[in-house]
Backbone as a ProteinNet text record, in pm:
[ID]
protein_1_A
[PRIMARY]
MSELVERLRSVHDRVAQLLRQHRELRAQLDRVGSSERELGQRIAVLETRIAELEKENEVLRTSKARHGVEEGQGTKQRIDELVNEIDRCLALLNN
[TERTIARY]
-4349.6	-4356.6	-4219.4	-4131.7	-3994.5	-3927.9	-3961.8	-3904.4	-3953.2	-4078.3	-4129.8	-4059.1	-4034.2	-3965.6	-3826.2	-3762.5	-3625.4	-3618.8	-3709.5	-3719.4	-3743.8	-3832.7	-3861.9	-3733.4	-3667.3	-3540.1	-3437.9	-3430.3	-3337.6	-3376.9	-3501.3	-3546.7	-3517.6	-3547.9	-3516.4	-3370	-3282.8	-3140.2	-3094.8	-3154	-3123.2	-3164.6	-3282.1	-3331.2	-3244.1	-3202.6	-3109.2	-2978.6	-2929.3	-2802.2	-2820.2	-2929.8	-2953.1	-2968	-3034.2	-3049.6	-2913.9	-2821.9	-2683.6	-2612.8	-2627.4	-2559.1	-2612.3	-2743.2	-2805.5	-2753.2	-2737.2	-2683.5	-2537.5	-2463	-2322.9	-2313.5	-2396	-2395.4	-2440.2	-2535	-2592	-2480.2	-2406.2	-2295.7	-2187.6	-2158.8	-2058.7	-2102.1	-2233	-2286.4	-2278.7	-2302.9	-2290	-2147	-2048.9	-1913	-1874.8	-1917.6	-1884.3	-1947.2	-2070.5	-2140	-2066.3	-2022.6	-1948.1	-1815.2	-1748.3	-1622.5	-1646.5	-1754.4	-1788.4	-1812.5	-1881.3	-1906.9	-1775.7	-1689	-1558	-1475	-1475.7	-1401.4	-1461.8	-1590.5	-1656.9	-1617.4	-1611.6	-1566.3	-1423.5	-1340	-1201.8	-1183.5	-1259.8	-1253.4	-1290.6	-1396.8	-1436.6	-1330.3	-1265.7	-1161.5	-1040.5	-1004.6	-893.9	-922.2	-1049.9	-1086.7	-1079.2	-1121.4	-1108.2	-966	-881.9	-735	-674.1	-711.9	-665.1	-706.8	-830.7	-875.8	-793.9	-765.4	-684.4	-542.9	-480.3	-349.7	-341.8	-448.5	-449.8	-457.7	-537.9	-545.9	-407.5	-350.3	-215.2	-110.7	-116.2	-24.1	-41.1	-168.5	-198.4	-144.4	-165.4	-110.1	41.8	102.2	251.2	297.5	230.8	262.4	251.7	141.9	117.3	225.7	251.1	350.2	486.5	521.6	651.3	664.9	551.1	559.6	576.9	503.7	517.3	656	706.5	839.7	945.1	925.3	1027.1	1032.9	920.2	921.9	994.6	965.6	1035.8	1183.6	1219.4	1357.1	1429.1	1356.5	1416.1	1441	1347.2	1361.2	1480.2	1487.1	1598.1	1730.8	1737.7	1862.4	1903.8	1804	1831.3	1883.2	1817.4	1861.8	2006.9	2035.1	2171.9	2274.8	2241.4	2330.7	2352.6	2244.1	2255.4	2346.6	2334.3	2421	2565.5	2591.5	2729.7	2785.5	2703.9	2749.3	2781.3	2697.7	2726.3	2856.2	2879.9	3002.6	3125	3108	3220.5	3249.2	3138	3160.7	3228.6	3193.1	3262.8	3410.6	3436.6	3576.9	3657.4	3595.3	3660.2	3688.2	3588.1	3601.8	3719.6	3732.1	3843	3972.8	3979.1	4100.3	4144.3	4050.3	4079	4120.8	4096.1	4132.9	4279.8
-5917.5	-5773.4	-5712.5	-5760	-5703	-5739.7	-5850.2	-5886	-5779.1	-5740.4	-5639.1	-5509.3	-5468.4	-5342.5	-5351.9	-5464.1	-5481.1	-5471.5	-5525.2	-5518.4	-5373.1	-5303	-5163.1	-5075	-5102.7	-5028	-5055.8	-5182.9	-5221.5	-5151.1	-5143.9	-5077.6	-4926.3	-4872.9	-4731.4	-4698.4	-4778.9	-4757.1	-4773.2	-4866.5	-4886.7	-4762.7	-4716.6	-4595.5	-4476	-4459.2	-4349.6	-4361.3	-4484.4	-4513.4	-4476.2	-4518.9	-4495.7	-4342.5	-4274.7	-4125.4	-4059.7	-4103.1	-4046.6	-4074.6	-4197.2	-4236.8	-4157.9	-4129.5	-4046.5	-3903.7	-3843.5	-3708.5	-3703.8	-3807.2	-3811.8	-3823.7	-3908.9	-3931.6	-3805.5	-3736.4	-3613.2	-3508	-3498.2	-3401.4	-3435.5	-3563.8	-3605	-3579.2	-3600.5	-3567.8	-3418	-3333.7	-3189.6	-3147.7	-3212	-3182.5	-3220.8	-3341.7	-3390.8	-3297.4	-3258.7	-3168.4	-3036.1	-2982	-2861.3	-2876.4	-2987.6	-3014.4	-3029.3	-3093.3	-3114.3	-2980.4	-2890	-2756.1	-2677.9	-2688.6	-2619.2	-2675.1	-2809.3	-2870.2	-2833.3	-2828.7	-2784.7	-2648.7	-2552.1	-2419.6	-2414.9	-2494	-2497.6	-2554.3	-2652.8	-2712.2	-2604.8	-2526.4	-2422.3	-2318.3	-2278.7	-2179.4	-2233.9	-2360.3	-2422.4	-2441.4	-2476.3	-2491.1	-2355.9	-2248.3	-2112.2	-2082.5	-2110.7	-2076.7	-2158.1	-2285.7	-2367	-2306	-2259.4	-2195.7	-2070.4	-1985.9	-1866.9	-1902.1	-2001.4	-2038.8	-2099	-2173	-2226.3	-2111.2	-2008.4	-1891.8	-1817.3	-1803.5	-1736.7	-1815.7	-1944.6	-2036.3	-2024.6	-2012.9	-2003.6	-1867.7	-1762.3	-1632	-1637.5	-1700.9	-1712.5	-1791	-1898.5	-1982.7	-1902.8	-1831.3	-1753	-1640.8	-1576.9	-1471.6	-1530.6	-1641.9	-1708.6	-1742.8	-1799.8	-1845.1	-1716	-1608.2	-1486.6	-1429.5	-1430	-1373.1	-1458.5	-1591.7	-1679.9	-1656.7	-1630.9	-1601.1	-1471.4	-1368.6	-1243	-1254.6	-1334.4	-1351.7	-1426.5	-1529.5	-1607.7	-1524.8	-1432.4	-1343.7	-1246.4	-1194.7	-1102.9	-1174.5	-1301.2	-1377.8	-1397.6	-1430.4	-1451.5	-1325.1	-1211.5	-1080.9	-1050.4	-1076.6	-1051.2	-1134.3	-1261.4	-1353.3	-1303	-1254.7	-1203.3	-1079.6	-993.5	-877.1	-918	-1015.5	-1061.8	-1124.1	-1198.4	-1263.4	-1151.4	-1048.2	-937.8	-868	-851.8	-784	-869.1	-999	-1088	-1083.2	-1077.2	-1062.6	-937.7	-825.6	-697.4	-707	-772.4	-783.9	-869.8	-978.4	-1063.1	-983.3	-904.2	-822.3	-723.9	-661	-567.7	-642.3	-763.5	-842.7	-879	-910.4	-948.7	-834.5	-714.1	-596.3	-566.7
3946.2	3924	3920	3996.3	3998.7	3866.9	3808.2	3676.9	3570.3	3576.1	3488.3	3504.7	3631.6	3664.4	3612.9	3626.2	3578.3	3426.2	3358.4	3213.4	3166.3	3241.7	3206.7	3227.1	3339.2	3366.3	3258.4	3216.2	3108.5	2980.5	2943.2	2823	2835.1	2947.6	2971.1	2956.6	3012.8	2998.7	2853.6	2782.3	2641.9	2556.6	2583.7	2514.2	2543.7	2665.9	2701.6	2629	2622.7	2551.9	2402	2342.5	2203.9	2174	2266.9	2253.1	2259.4	2348.5	2356.4	2228.1	2178.6	2056.4	1937.3	1939.4	1831.1	1836.4	1955.1	1963.7	1915.4	1953.2	1912.5	1758.1	1704.9	1555.6	1483.8	1541.6	1477.9	1479.9	1591.2	1599.7	1500.5	1486.8	1390.4	1248	1217.6	1087.3	1055.6	1157.5	1138	1105.7	1181.4	1152.6	1013.5	973	839.1	731.6	756	660.1	648.6	761.7	762.4	684	710.3	639.9	490.1	457.6	319.1	246.4	316.3	251.9	235	338	326.4	214.3	200	92	-51.2	-52.3	-177.1	-214.5	-120.1	-144.1	-188.7	-125.4	-157.6	-303.3	-333.9	-472.7	-569.9	-542.8	-634.8	-652.1	-545.2	-550.3	-638	-611	-681.7	-824.9	-861.7	-1002.5	-1076.1	-1004	-1061.1	-1085.1	-984.6	-998.7	-1112.7	-1129.5	-1238.8	-1372	-1379	-1505.8	-1536.7	-1433.2	-1449.3	-1498.5	-1436.1	-1469.9	-1611.3	-1655.2	-1785.1	-1893.2	-1860.1	-1946.8	-1955	-1838	-1833.1	-1914.5	-1896.4	-1966.8	-2116.7	-2160.3	-2303.4	-2353.5	-2275.3	-2313.8	-2328	-2230.7	-2234.5	-2354.2	-2384.4	-2505.5	-2627.1	-2642.7	-2754.6	-2775.5	-2663	-2659.1	-2696.1	-2639.3	-2663.9	-2814.6	-2868.1	-3009.1	-3097.6	-3070.2	-3147.5	-3131.2	-3008.7	-2983.1	-3048.3	-3048.4	-3107.7	-3258.2	-3325.3	-3468.1	-3495.1	-3414.8	-3433.2	-3404.9	-3302	-3265.5	-3378.7	-3433.8	-3547.8	-3665.8	-3697.9	-3813.9	-3784.6	-3660.9	-3623.9	-3637.1	-3592.9	-3599.9	-3750.6	-3831.5	-3974.1	-4034.1	-4004.6	-4053.7	-4011	-3891.5	-3837.9	-3914.4	-3932.5	-4009.5	-4148	-4211.9	-4349	-4349.4	-4250.2	-4241.1	-4225.1	-4139.6	-4117.9	-4245.6	-4318.7	-4447.3	-4545.9	-4553.4	-4647.2	-4608.6	-4479.8	-4435.4	-4472	-4450.3	-4487.3	-4634.3	-4717	-4864.6	-4902.4	-4830.2	-4861.4	-4822.6	-4706.9	-4664.1	-4767.1	-4809.2	-4911.4	-5039.8	-5078	-5200.1	-5187.3	-5064.4	-5043.5	-5047.2	-4994.7	-4992.2	-5131.3	-5214.7	-5354.8	-5439.2	-5405.4	-5488	-5463.4
[MASK]
+++++++++++++++++++++++++++++++++++++++++++++++++++++++++++++++++++++++++++++++++++++++++++++++

């Protein structure tokens, strides 16, 4: 009979140990789930920020391209003005 009591005690101890382990694992799972939700939210925020930055980058590229064309035309116009002025100076020197 004492052997049966000893086996029951052993089973009882093992069940108690498994219950403690179950609670610990459940708590760990809850922490991981919480961390996963936080990371998911952070990913969503970062993806939104990336989309905003890509739009801003596109606007800047478009603006730069447009500005570069205007700047190139302005530079060409200035060069033409300087060439004309040089031609007038040469004409005055030849007179």
